[in-house]
C-alpha positions as CSV (number, residue, x, y, z in Angstrom):
1,M,2.3,-22.7,-34.2
2,K,-1.4,-23.1,-33.2
3,N,-3.1,-20.3,-31.3
4,L,-2.2,-20.1,-27.7
5,D,-4.0,-18.5,-24.8
6,Y,-3.5,-18.4,-21.0
7,K,-5.9,-21.4,-20.5
8,S,-4.0,-23.6,-22.9
9,A,-0.8,-22.7,-21.1
10,G,-2.3,-24.2,-17.9
11,V,-3.9,-21.2,-16.1
12,D,-7.7,-21.1,-16.0
13,I,-8.7,-17.5,-15.1
14,D,-12.4,-18.4,-15.1
15,K,-11.8,-21.2,-12.6
16,G,-9.8,-18.8,-10.4
17,L,-12.7,-16.4,-10.4
18,A,-15.1,-19.3,-9.5
19,F,-12.8,-20.1,-6.6
20,V,-13.0,-16.5,-5.3
21,D,-16.8,-16.8,-5.4
22,I,-16.6,-20.0,-3.4
23,I,-14.4,-18.3,-0.8
24,K,-16.8,-15.3,-0.6
25,R,-19.8,-17.6,0.0
26,K,-18.0,-19.4,2.8
27,T,-16.7,-16.3,4.5
28,S,-19.9,-14.5,5.3
29,W,-18.8,-13.4,8.8
30,K,-17.0,-10.1,8.7
31,P,-16.3,-8.1,11.9
32,S,-17.1,-4.4,11.8
33,Y,-13.4,-3.5,11.7
34,V,-13.0,-5.2,8.3
35,L,-13.8,-2.5,5.8
36,E,-12.8,-4.4,2.6
37,G,-12.2,-8.2,2.5
38,I,-12.3,-11.0,-0.1
39,G,-12.3,-9.9,-3.7
40,G,-10.6,-6.6,-3.6
41,F,-7.0,-5.8,-4.4
42,A,-6.2,-5.7,-0.7
43,S,-8.0,-5.9,2.6
44,L,-8.8,-2.8,4.6
45,I,-8.8,-3.0,8.4
46,S,-9.8,-0.3,10.9
47,I,-7.9,-0.2,14.2
48,C,-10.0,1.3,17.0
49,N,-10.6,1.1,20.7
50,Y,-6.8,0.8,21.4
51,K,-4.7,3.5,23.1
52,D,-1.3,2.4,21.9
53,P,-1.8,-0.6,19.6
54,V,1.0,-2.9,18.4
55,L,0.5,-5.2,15.5
56,V,1.9,-8.7,15.9
57,S,2.4,-10.7,12.6
58,S,3.6,-14.2,11.7
59,T,3.8,-16.2,8.5
60,D,4.0,-20.0,8.3
61,G,3.0,-23.1,6.3
62,V,2.0,-26.6,6.9
63,G,5.2,-28.3,5.6
64,T,5.3,-31.8,4.3
65,K,2.2,-32.8,6.3
66,L,0.6,-31.7,3.1
67,L,2.1,-34.7,1.3
68,I,0.2,-37.0,3.7
69,A,-3.0,-35.2,3.0
70,Q,-2.5,-35.4,-0.7
71,A,-1.5,-39.0,-0.6
72,V,-4.8,-40.1,1.0
73,N,-6.9,-37.4,-0.7
74,I,-8.1,-35.7,2.5
75,H,-7.9,-32.0,2.3
76,N,-10.3,-30.5,4.9
77,T,-7.9,-30.5,7.9
78,V,-4.6,-29.0,6.6
79,G,-6.3,-25.5,6.5
80,I,-6.8,-25.7,10.2
81,D,-3.1,-26.5,10.6
82,L,-2.3,-23.5,8.4
83,V,-4.2,-21.1,10.6
84,A,-3.0,-22.7,13.8
85,M,0.7,-22.4,13.0
86,G,0.4,-18.6,12.5
87,I,-2.2,-17.8,15.1
88,N,-0.3,-19.7,17.9
89,D,2.8,-17.8,17.1
90,V,0.9,-14.5,17.5
91,L,-0.7,-15.5,20.7
92,V,2.5,-15.9,22.7
93,Y,2.8,-12.0,22.9
94,G,-0.7,-11.7,24.4
95,A,-2.1,-10.5,21.1
96,R,-5.7,-10.9,20.0
97,P,-6.0,-12.4,16.5
98,L,-7.1,-9.6,14.2
99,F,-7.1,-11.1,10.7
100,F,-5.7,-13.9,8.5
101,L,-4.6,-14.2,4.9
102,D,-3.7,-17.3,2.9
103,Y,-1.6,-18.2,-0.1
104,I,-2.3,-21.3,-2.2
105,A,0.0,-22.4,-4.9
106,C,-0.8,-25.4,-7.2
107,G,0.0,-27.0,-10.5
108,R,-3.7,-27.1,-11.5
109,L,-6.6,-25.5,-9.7
110,D,-9.0,-28.3,-8.7
111,L,-12.1,-26.6,-7.3
112,E,-13.3,-29.6,-5.4
113,I,-10.0,-30.0,-3.6
114,M,-9.5,-26.3,-3.0
115,E,-13.0,-25.9,-1.6
116,K,-12.0,-28.5,1.1
117,V,-8.8,-26.7,1.9
118,I,-10.7,-23.4,2.2
119,E,-13.3,-25.1,4.5
120,G,-10.4,-26.0,6.8
121,I,-8.9,-22.5,6.8
122,I,-12.3,-21.0,7.6
123,K,-12.9,-23.5,10.4
124,G,-9.5,-22.6,11.8
125,C,-10.3,-18.9,11.6
126,N,-13.6,-19.5,13.4
127,E,-11.7,-21.3,16.2
128,A,-9.4,-18.4,16.4
129,E,-12.3,-15.9,16.2
130,C,-10.3,-14.3,13.4
131,P,-11.7,-13.4,9.9
132,L,-10.1,-14.6,6.7
133,V,-9.9,-11.3,4.8
134,G,-7.9,-12.1,1.7
135,G,-5.2,-14.1,0.0
136,E,-3.8,-15.3,-3.3
137,T,-4.3,-18.5,-5.3
138,A,-1.5,-19.1,-7.8
139,E,-2.0,-21.7,-10.5
140,M,1.6,-22.5,-11.7
141,P,1.8,-25.3,-14.3
142,D,5.3,-26.7,-14.9
143,F,6.4,-25.3,-11.5
144,Y,4.2,-27.7,-9.4
145,P,3.0,-31.1,-10.5
146,E,-0.7,-31.2,-11.4
147,N,-1.7,-33.0,-8.3
148,R,0.3,-30.9,-5.8
149,Y,-0.4,-27.7,-3.9
150,D,1.3,-25.8,-1.1
151,L,0.0,-23.4,1.5
152,A,1.2,-20.4,3.4
153,G,-0.6,-18.3,5.9
154,F,-0.3,-14.8,7.3
155,A,-1.6,-14.1,10.8
156,V,-1.9,-10.6,12.3
157,G,-2.8,-9.9,15.9
158,I,-3.1,-6.7,18.0
159,V,-2.1,-5.9,21.6
160,E,-1.7,-2.8,23.7
161,R,2.0,-1.9,24.0
162,D,1.9,-2.1,27.8
163,K,0.2,-5.6,27.7
164,I,2.9,-7.3,25.5
165,I,4.0,-10.6,27.0
166,D,7.7,-11.0,26.2
167,G,9.3,-13.1,29.0
168,K,11.4,-10.3,30.4
169,S,9.7,-10.6,33.9
170,I,10.4,-14.3,34.2
171,R,12.3,-15.2,37.4
172,E,13.8,-18.2,39.1
173,G,11.0,-20.2,40.8
174,D,8.3,-19.5,38.2
175,V,6.3,-22.5,37.1
176,I,6.0,-23.8,33.6
177,I,2.4,-24.8,32.7
178,G,1.9,-27.0,29.6
179,L,-1.2,-27.0,27.4
180,P,-1.7,-30.4,25.7
181,S,-1.2,-30.8,22.0
182,S,-3.6,-32.8,19.8
183,G,-0.8,-34.8,18.3
184,L,2.1,-34.1,16.0
185,H,0.7,-30.8,15.0
186,S,2.7,-29.7,11.9
187,N,6.3,-30.5,12.8
188,G,8.6,-33.5,12.3
189,F,6.8,-34.8,9.3
190,S,9.9,-35.1,7.1
191,L,11.3,-37.5,9.6
192,V,8.0,-39.3,10.0
193,R,7.6,-39.7,6.3
194,R,11.1,-41.1,6.0
195,L,10.3,-43.6,8.8
196,I,7.1,-44.6,6.9
197,R,9.1,-45.2,3.6
198,E,12.1,-47.0,5.2
199,M,9.9,-49.3,7.3
200,N,7.4,-49.8,4.5
201,L,4.5,-48.8,6.7
202,S,1.0,-48.3,5.3
203,L,-0.9,-45.1,5.9
204,D,-4.0,-47.2,6.3
205,G,-2.4,-49.5,8.9
206,I,-3.3,-49.5,12.6
207,Y,-0.1,-50.0,14.5
208,P,-0.1,-50.3,18.3
209,P,-0.3,-48.3,20.5
210,L,-2.3,-46.4,17.9
211,E,-6.1,-47.1,17.8
212,K,-6.9,-45.7,14.4
213,P,-5.3,-45.7,10.9
214,L,-1.9,-44.1,10.8
215,Y,-3.1,-41.4,8.3
216,E,-5.9,-40.3,10.7
217,E,-3.4,-39.9,13.5
218,L,-1.0,-37.9,11.3
219,L,-3.7,-35.6,9.9
220,T,-5.1,-34.7,13.3
221,P,-5.3,-30.9,13.1
222,T,-3.0,-28.6,15.1
223,K,-4.7,-27.3,18.2
224,I,-5.4,-23.5,18.2
225,Y,-4.9,-22.1,21.7
226,W,-6.7,-18.7,21.4
227,K,-9.7,-19.5,23.5
228,E,-7.5,-20.9,26.4
229,I,-5.2,-17.9,26.3
230,K,-8.1,-15.5,26.0
231,T,-9.7,-17.1,29.1
232,L,-6.5,-16.6,31.1
233,I,-6.3,-12.9,30.0
234,E,-9.9,-12.3,30.8
235,N,-9.3,-13.8,34.3
236,E,-6.5,-11.3,34.7
237,I,-3.8,-14.0,35.1
238,S,-0.4,-12.4,35.1
239,I,1.4,-14.3,32.3
240,K,5.1,-13.7,32.2
241,G,5.9,-15.7,29.0
242,M,4.5,-18.1,26.5
243,A,6.1,-20.4,24.0
244,H,4.5,-22.1,21.0
245,I,6.0,-25.6,20.9
246,T,6.6,-25.8,17.1
247,G,9.7,-26.7,15.1
248,G,12.5,-27.4,17.5
249,G,10.1,-28.9,20.1
250,I,10.3,-28.1,23.8
251,V,14.1,-27.9,23.8
252,D,14.5,-25.1,21.3
253,N,11.3,-23.1,21.8
254,I,11.1,-22.4,25.5
255,P,14.6,-20.7,25.6
256,R,13.3,-18.1,23.1
257,I,11.4,-16.4,25.9
258,L,13.9,-16.9,28.8
259,P,16.1,-14.1,30.1
260,E,19.8,-14.7,30.1
261,G,20.9,-16.8,33.2
262,L,17.6,-18.8,33.5
263,C,16.9,-22.3,32.5
264,A,13.7,-24.3,32.1
265,C,13.7,-27.6,34.0
266,I,11.1,-29.9,32.5
267,D,9.8,-33.1,34.3
268,S,8.8,-35.4,31.4
269,N,7.0,-37.7,33.9
270,T,4.3,-35.1,34.3
271,F,3.0,-35.6,30.8
272,P,3.3,-39.2,29.4
273,P,3.8,-39.0,25.6
274,L,0.8,-39.4,23.4
275,P,0.6,-42.7,21.5
276,I,1.9,-41.2,18.3
277,F,5.2,-40.3,19.9
278,T,5.5,-43.7,21.5
279,F,4.8,-45.3,18.0
280,I,7.6,-43.1,16.5
281,N,10.2,-43.7,19.2
282,E,9.6,-47.4,19.4
283,R,10.8,-47.5,15.8
284,L,13.4,-44.7,15.7
285,R,15.0,-45.2,19.2
286,L,16.1,-41.6,19.2
287,P,17.9,-40.1,22.2
288,K,15.5,-38.4,24.6
289,E,16.7,-34.9,23.9
290,E,16.4,-35.5,20.2
291,M,12.7,-36.5,20.6
292,Y,12.0,-33.4,22.7
293,R,13.8,-31.3,20.1
294,T,12.0,-32.7,17.1
295,F,8.5,-33.2,18.4
296,N,6.1,-31.4,20.9
297,M,5.8,-34.7,22.8
298,G,2.2,-33.8,23.9
299,I,2.6,-30.2,24.9
300,G,1.7,-27.6,22.2
301,M,1.8,-24.4,24.3
302,V,3.7,-23.4,27.4
303,V,2.7,-20.6,29.8
304,I,5.1,-19.3,32.5
305,V,3.7,-17.7,35.6
306,D,4.6,-17.3,39.3
307,I,3.5,-20.0,41.7
308,E,0.3,-18.3,42.8
309,N,-0.9,-17.8,39.3
310,G,0.2,-21.3,38.4
311,E,-2.5,-22.6,40.8
312,K,-5.0,-20.3,39.2
313,V,-4.2,-21.4,35.7
314,R,-4.7,-25.1,36.6
315,S,-8.1,-24.3,38.2
316,I,-9.2,-22.3,35.1
317,L,-7.9,-24.7,32.4
318,N,-8.6,-28.2,33.6
319,D,-6.3,-30.0,31.1
320,S,-3.3,-27.8,31.9
321,I,-0.3,-29.4,33.5
322,T,2.6,-28.1,35.6
323,I,5.5,-29.6,33.7
324,G,8.4,-27.8,35.2
325,K,10.0,-24.7,36.8
326,V,12.5,-22.0,36.0
327,I,15.9,-22.3,37.6
328,T,19.2,-20.5,37.5
329,G,21.6,-21.7,34.9
330,K,22.6,-21.3,31.3
331,R,19.7,-20.3,29.1
332,G,18.2,-23.5,27.8
333,V,16.1,-26.5,28.7
334,I,16.8,-29.6,30.9
335,V,14.5,-32.5,30.3
336,E,14.5,-34.9,33.2
């Protein structure tokens, strides 16, 4: 047997160290509460200026949207998706994003591709005003094909215990405000990819009502809602509950914050579906409830407030939409 080493087995330690150096160069911003960040064995975070702090954490990935990115060799947007999926989950409790970590697994570490991925992650962290403080890059030959990678993200936020938004104060008559999505975000892609395969669609094709190539529409990054939610909090809007419209769509996510005996009545006429959802439904012809259970249908975040605060939200966030109200009934969602 000829001499073997780690590199010949498919793991390049030098390239891994070079990637860490790339990340260090691109993450120059470090808030004062980050005591130890990229490059150490772990990150060190100081918690100060809070009386009774509660940490809010979430972990998520980008899912099979990554296969679209890898098919068209565009890698600078999926990092934004990664940050968005975790940060948006943390926001619903009224938490301020504190820090973010990533996990990248690949068959072979391609520095050019991974630099693009990291650029997206850092851009997402900047949008969330949240530092990237660490992570892990795992080069795993034989486990992943050479041209494949997967991403996972870990978002941590912080909120005062008495400021936690948990939906418990939601009452009949409260209004449901929708914040627009940027498109598919990062959910429903397994179904969309099957549609593309079975209908032999081209990722480069422009299909009405879309006005740009299909791959561009599909790779539109997930919207990060931190700045909108921060604006509402700074304006002392009394938010009763929030829901990130992620996997499960409007139908499955809003009930997660509703007290027992209350139902969300959604008027779908208040937010015409984005072109990408029209494109999908013209081909799949899914029942209405199934579309609203699979996709966000144009609403990426929901905020529930009383009527008075509903008017304030709409005046503060110009693109916000009143999409429904809370009624008495079995906990769930009715889409009209």
